[in-house]
C-alpha positions in Angstrom: -1.3 362.7 -106.9 -2.9 365.2 -109.3 -6.5 366.1 -109.3 -8.8 365.9 -112.4 -10.2 369.1 -113.8 -13.7 368.4 -112.3 -12.2 367.8 -108.9 -10.2 371.0 -109.1 -13.3 373.0 -109.9 -15.2 371.4 -107.0 -12.2 372.2 -104.7 -12.1 375.8 -105.9 -15.8 376.2 -105.2 -15.4 374.9 -101.7 -12.5 377.3 -101.1 -14.5 380.2 -102.4 -17.5 379.4 -100.2 -15.2 379.0 -97.2 -13.6 382.4 -97.8 -17.1 383.9 -97.9 -18.6 382.1 -94.9 -15.7 381.8 -92.5 -12.8 384.1 -93.4 -11.0 383.6 -90.1 -11.0 379.8 -90.6 -9.9 380.2 -94.2 -6.9 382.4 -93.1 -5.9 379.8 -90.6 -6.1 377.0 -93.1 -4.0 379.0 -95.6 -1.2 379.0 -93.1 -1.1 375.2 -93.4 -0.9 375.2 -97.2 2.3 373.7 -98.6 3.7 373.9 -102.1 3.7 370.1 -102.5 1.0 368.4 -100.4 2.5 365.0 -101.2 5.9 366.0 -99.8 6.9 364.3 -96.5 6.6 366.5 -93.4 10.1 365.5 -92.4 12.6 365.9 -95.3 15.0 363.5 -93.7 12.5 360.6 -94.3 13.7 360.5 -97.9 17.3 359.8 -97.0 19.0 356.4 -96.7 19.2 356.4 -92.9 15.7 355.1 -92.2 16.1 352.4 -94.8 19.4 351.3 -93.3 17.8 351.1 -89.9 15.0 348.9 -91.3 17.6 346.7 -93.0 19.5 346.2 -89.8 16.2 345.3 -87.9 15.3 342.9 -90.6 18.7 341.2 -90.6 18.7 340.8 -86.8 15.2 339.4 -86.9 16.1 336.9 -89.7 19.2 335.9 -87.7 17.3 335.3 -84.6 14.8 333.2 -86.5 17.5 331.1 -88.0 19.2 330.6 -84.6 15.8 329.6 -83.1 15.3 327.1 -85.9 18.7 325.6 -85.4 18.5 325.4 -81.6 15.0 323.9 -81.4 15.0 320.2 -81.0 13.4 318.2 -83.7 10.3 316.0 -83.3 11.0 312.5 -82.1 11.0 310.0 -85.0 8.7 306.9 -84.7 10.4 303.6 -84.1 10.5 301.1 -86.9 7.4 299.0 -87.1 9.3 295.7 -87.2 11.4 294.0 -84.6 15.1 293.9 -85.2 16.9 290.6 -85.7 19.6 290.2 -83.1 23.1 290.4 -84.5 22.2 291.5 -88.0 20.7 295.0 -87.6 17.9 294.1 -90.0 14.3 294.5 -89.1 11.5 292.1 -89.7 8.2 293.1 -91.2 5.5 293.9 -88.6 3.0 291.4 -89.9 5.5 288.5 -89.8 7.1 288.7 -86.3 8.5 285.1 -86.4 10.6 285.8 -89.4 9.0 283.1 -91.5 8.7 283.7 -95.2 5.3 283.1 -96.6 5.4 281.9 -100.2 2.5 282.2 -102.5 0.8 278.9 -103.3 2.0 277.2 -106.4 5.5 278.6 -106.4 
C-alpha cells in the first residue's frame, strides 16, 4: 500500500524528530527497516504448499460433514391422519372415520 504525499511528509517529519530526540532508538528501528514493508516475513508463505494444506483440510472437513449428514437418522415422519381401510391400503379422511360419504344437499 503506497502512502499519499501528505502522509509521506508527515512520516518524514516524525523520522527527523526521532533522529534528533532519540538517536539510539532511531538506530535500532533502522535495523528493522525492510525494502518492502508489505512483503511477508516468511518468503515460503507465497508458495503453493500452504494453499495445498488448506485445500486438504477443507476437503477432509467437507467429507466428514457429508458422512455425518448421511449417517444421521432422519426425523420420524408423522403417521397419516386417517385410519386405513383393512385390505385396501387406502386411508379414510380424519373427519369421516366411518367411511360414509357425505353428499351435498340437492345433489
